[in-house]
N, C-alpha and C positions, 0 to 999 in steps of 0.2 A: 625138567630142566630144560629149557629153550640149546639147542647142541647150536642151533643157527647166531644167538645173538651176539654179537659183537661186543668188543672188551673196550673201548676209552683210552683207559687206563694202559693196553698192552701196547704201550710203544717205546721205540727208543729213539732218540736224535741224534739226526748223524748228516751228515754232508759229505756235498762229491765236487770234485773241480773239473773244468772240461775248457779247453782256448783259455786259460785266462778267466775263467768264468765262472762264480759258487753257488751252489743252493743247499741251504738248511732246511731241514726240513724232517715231520715225527716220523716215522715211517713203521706203519703195522704190517709186520710179515706173514706170510706164510700160512690167510687161513685156507682154513677149508671152507668151501660155499658149498656142499652139499651133504645134506646130512648122515645120506647113505654112499659114500666114494667111493668108484669102482678101482680110481688111479688115484689116491692122492697128492701123489708127489708131482701132478697135472693140475688136479683138479682143486685149486688154489688160489687164490690173488694177496695181491699187493697193495697195500694203501697209501698211500703217500699226501703230507699237508703241510704245505708251507710255514715253516715256525714261524713267518711275522705276524702269522694271524692269532699267535701266544705271545708274544714279543713285542711289537707293534704293532697293534690292528689298525688302528688311526691310519697308519702307515699302507695296507694292505688295499690290494684293488678292490675286495668285493666284501661282504657279512659273508661271514664264514659260509652260514648256511643258506645262503646266495651264490655258492662259487659253482659256476658249471663244472661237473665229473667228467674228467679225459680220460677214455675208457680202451688203450691199444691193444692189442692181441698181440703175440709173436709167432705167429704160423705162418708156414713158408712150406710148399711142398706139400701142404696137408698134411705135414708129419708135427707131431706132437709140440706144444709149447709151452716150456717153463717163462712164470709173473715175470714180465718186463722193470728193467729197475733204470735210474739213469742213468746214461752212458750214452754208448754210441749205438747206430745201427751196423748191420755186417756188413755194407760200405764203408764202417771209418765214420760217420760226421755223427755230428750232435743225435740226438733218438729224440722224439716226442715228450716222453715222460719230462725228458732233464728241461726241457725249455717250456713246457706245460707248470711245473712246480715255478723256472722262475718266474714264468709270467701269472702265479698268483692261483693257481686251478690245482683242485682237489683231483688223484691221479688214482684209479683202481685200475689196477691192470691184474686181468685174472689168464693163468693158464690155461690149456684145454687139452684134452685128450687127441691123438691124431695116430697115421696108419704104423702099423710095426711095433703097436703095442702092445704086450699080453699078458693071459693073468698066469696063475702057478698051473693052470693043467696046459698052457698052449694055446690057450682060447684066443683069439684075437677080442682087444677090447676096445681099439679106436678106431675104429671102420666108421664112416657117416650110419646117423650124422652125430654122434658122440662130438666131432666137434663145435657143430652150431648149439648142438643142448648143452653144453658147458658153461657158454659162452651168457646163451641165458640164463642156466643155474646164476652164473658170475652175479645179471642184471638184478633176479627175485633176492639178490640174498643185501646187496644196496638195500632193496626196496624194502625189506622185512624189516632192515634197520634205521630206516628213514630220521626217528623222532631220536638218535645216538650221535649219529654215523655222519661224518664233515662232510660237508658239500651238498648241492639241493640235488637231487635225485630224481628230480624234473627235467633235469638240464645233463643229462649223460648223451657226450655225444664218442662213440665206438672210432678207434681209428684202425686200419694194419693197410698190408702191402704183400699184392700175389694171391696166395692163397688167403692171408689174411686180411687181405682188400677182400675178397669176395665173403668171406665171414662180415666184415661188419655190413655189405651190404644185402645180406643175406638175413643178417642180426636187425638192422633198420626194417628190411622187407614184411617182414612176417610175427612182427610180435604178436605175445599170448595168442595166435594159431595151437587151433588144437591138435595139428596132428602131431607136435610138439608134447604132447604132455604126458602121455604114455613112458617117453622116455626121461623126462623132468620127473616123473614119480617114482621111474625108479634108483634113481639117483640121491633122492630123498632133499631134490628142492623145493628150495621156501616155496609156498599155497599164496604169489604177487605178481603180477603184473612183472610181462618182459620187455614191454616198448621200450626205445629211446627217443631222443630226442633229436638228433642225427650220424651219422653217417662218415664219412670220412674213408674215402677205396680206391689205394691205390692199384695200379695196372692191377685190375681186378681180375683173376684165373675162374670164370666162373661160364653156367648156360653150359654145363660141359654135356650137358645132353647132342645139345648142336655144334660144341667149340670146332670139331677136326670139320668140319662143310663149311665154317665162316673161315679157318688157315684154307682154307683150301681155297676158295672164291677169292682172297689174296694174293695166297705165294703157288700157285700149280702156275706151274708152265715152268718156272726156274726148281730146278733138277740137286744144284746140288745144295748143301744144307751146312751149316756153318753151328755146331751146338760149345756152347760158351768156347773153355781151349781147347778141345777136342780137333785132332785133322778136317779133314774138310773131306765133306762125302759128297757120297753120290748116286742120287735113287734107285732101285732096279727100275724093271720095266714094269713088275708086277705092282711096285706103289707106284708109278707115273700113271695105271689103269686108274687104280684103285681114286688116285689123286684129280681125276676126269670125271668120274662118277659121284665123287661126296659134293667137290664144284657145281655139281648140278644141282644138287639138291638143296644149296643153300638157297636159291631166289626164291623156289617156291615157300620155305620156311620164312627168312625174312616178310614175305606178301602177306602172310596171313596172319602176321603181328601188327597189321595196319597203321605204323607207322606216320607223324607228319611233321614239321619240324615246326620253328619256333612259330613261322606265320602260317602257319595250317595245313601248309601244302604238304599233299598228302607223298611219300616217302616207300622207293619199290625197285625193283632190279628186273632188269629181261634179262630171258634164259643165259645171252653172253655173261650174264654178271656186272656189267655196264649199267648205266639206272641213274633215280635222282636221290638213290641212299647211298652212291661211291661216293657222287657229285658231294653233299651234303655232309662228309666224312671228307674229302680231299679241301670241302675249304674252310675244315675246321683244321688242317695243314697248313693253308694257307695264310690263314688267319696266326699259326702259329710262328712262320714264318721272317711276317711280317714286324711281330712285336721283336722279334730276335734283331730283326733289319734295327727297328728303332733303337734298340738300346748301343747299335754302333757294331754289330759282327756284318764280316763281310762272308756275301752270300752266293760273289760266283762262281764258288766251288761245286754247286747245287743246278746245273743247269736244268735241272727238268722243272725247277719252279715254276721258273719264265720260259716255256719251250716257242719257236720261234712260228709263229702263224697261228697262236690258239693261244687258249686262256686258259693262265699255269692254276695247278701245276700240272704236268704229267703225272701222270697214277705209273702206268708200265715204267715210267722213270725210277718213282717214289718207292714203288716196290722192288726194283731193281737194285737201287741204293739201300734196302733197309737189307734187302736177301735174307732168306729162308732159313732159321734157327731147326729145327726140325720136321721126319721123315713124317711120313705118312703109313698110315694116321695119328695125329700128332700126340692125339689125349686119349682113346680110345682101342691101343697098342691089339692089334691081330693075335702077338705074342702076350699079351699081357703082361708087357715091361715095363708099365707110367707110373706115377705116383698114384695120380687116378683112378685104375686098375686096381690101383691095393685100396684108397679109399673108400672104394665100391665091394670090399672082399665083405665076408660075412664073418661070423664067428670062426664057421670051423674053414671056408677060404678064404687064401690070402690074396686073392685079386679076383675080379671078376672083369667082366665087359658091362656099357651103361649106355650103347648106343645098339641097332640093332644092324645099321651094316655091320660093327666088327665081332658081332656073336652072329651071323652068317660067313663072315668072313674067315672064323679063325683059325688060326695053323695049331691049335694048342688044346681042340674044344675043349675052350674058356666056357662055363656058366655064364649065364644073365643076371645082374642083380635086380632086386626087386624092383617093381616100378615104383613103388611109396617111396623106396631110396632113394631113388633117385631123381621123384619129383620132390621131396627136402630140401635134395641142395643147390634150387635151382634157382634164386629170384624171383626170378618171372613171373615163377608159378603162384606167387604170393601180389606182388603189386596192386595190381586191380580185384584181389579174392573179399568180398564181402567180410569174411574170417578174420582177417589180416587186421591189426593197426599198424599201417605203415607211416614211418619215421614224414616228418613234414619239409623235412631239409638234409643233401646229400651232397658230397664235393668229390667228385671222380677226375680223375688225375690219368691219361697214359701216353708215356710217351712218345715222343715220333721214333724215334728209334728201340723201342722197343717191342719189340718181334714174338718174345713168349707164349700171347695169343693172337689173333686179328683183334686188327680196330674195328673190326664188325662190332665185335663181342661188350666196348665199353658205350658205345652211338648209341646199342640198342639197349642198357639196361634205360642210359640216359634219355632217349627218348620216352618207352616206357614209362617213366618215373614222371614224367611231365605231362602226359597223359592221365595218371592217374592225378594228376595234380600235385604234385612235390617242388619245392623248390629247390633246381640240379645247378651245380656249379662244376661247368666242365669244361676241361681243356685237354690238350696234346702236346708238353709242353717238349720246346722245342731242343730236338737231342738227345733228350733224356732216354736210358735203354731202362731195366727192369726194375725198378728199385723203388722209393717211398722217402718219405720225411725229408725230400730234398730241397721244400720250401715253406720250412716250418714258419717263418714269419709271415703269406700270403696262408697258410693253416688260419693259424689262430687270429687274422685279421681278420675272416670270415667268421669262426666260430664265435668271433665277440660280436658282428652283425650280429648274426640270426641270435644270439642268447640275447639282446636287444629287443630284438626283433617281436619275442614271444613264440609261442607253442602253435606254429601247423601242421599237427597230429593229425592224419589222415583215418579217422574210426570205420 
């Protein structure tokens, strides 16, 4: 008996209504996508199909088997995520699943394990790379059932926000890579391909092994930090010293990536953090501001955009406007106190370090995660790897008011993907904080465009 066989008759017809808009769909819910799941509560998927394909197929936007498959994950903070349902995001706006159904797309929404999960023996089951392994297993399930499942399994478009945006980028960058095979076999994933067609990535929290350096490259010098609704805090003298050291480490790393802009010009950083890479990001901020001004927004409140006697924007003025959100180190805490420390735990250890800097400076005698575990969570390691099937299309968004990670992260992802030959739609939306699904009309316009353009898979 094939435990991973999709049953096309196991559905319920449901309706959802949001902001006066209604969708009617077939719901195939709680489908376990692995033959040997470790945590079936999360290793499951919801598949939704617009009912129009059955009630009035002549009015449907696609032939059913040609409908692209929208694959949103609900991972945030590298915590476990349940399969998404049509409704609202954590910020209260319409989510991509509702909008996708309204537009005639098939939705395959997988859950995934994450940090904090434990088995009956108290052992950790959601540490890296569990989250990305689960998303790959969900893709393999769809391909395993391509003959009976609704939608086009060669047009899978992933979507995620924050850690979920990082996983969307990782899913798009690591297709079929052998690094993940032992973990997929362990959970009984189908013996199929796990590459996807495109990846939508909102504010991806990734390149974690260099994210502390990138954060200090941008925010070093700001001693006060403001973490969401908590009171204002101030860096200690020790934290300021660590920030200076982390900042010095970023230019050599960035320069090692050998990035170039769209015109082929080399992008790099000087030892003090200035340079053409910083100018590239500043230019993207300026493009965002100009688009906002064209919409009629008054920009006088942002004098750093057009400093007197210089070309805008004033980078230091912009960083002060953004404000610092996190202390030093921002991700690999020397006290092992961040979500990312927990992500890199092991079966036995709750949290571990994942950078040499924080391991060396650990205040709690923390252990170091294995190099292979760290490697598998960074999409930059796979974008130019000949063993990866990198998808041809990426959409990356990082709001100009989002300071959960440095703007350098989304920029280096974009430029590395372009170097690998991918088509990347990259922008820094004006005034947007850490969030996703805020521009669904634009997102699905992009999906329609690339779906019509055809495959650009990077084998």
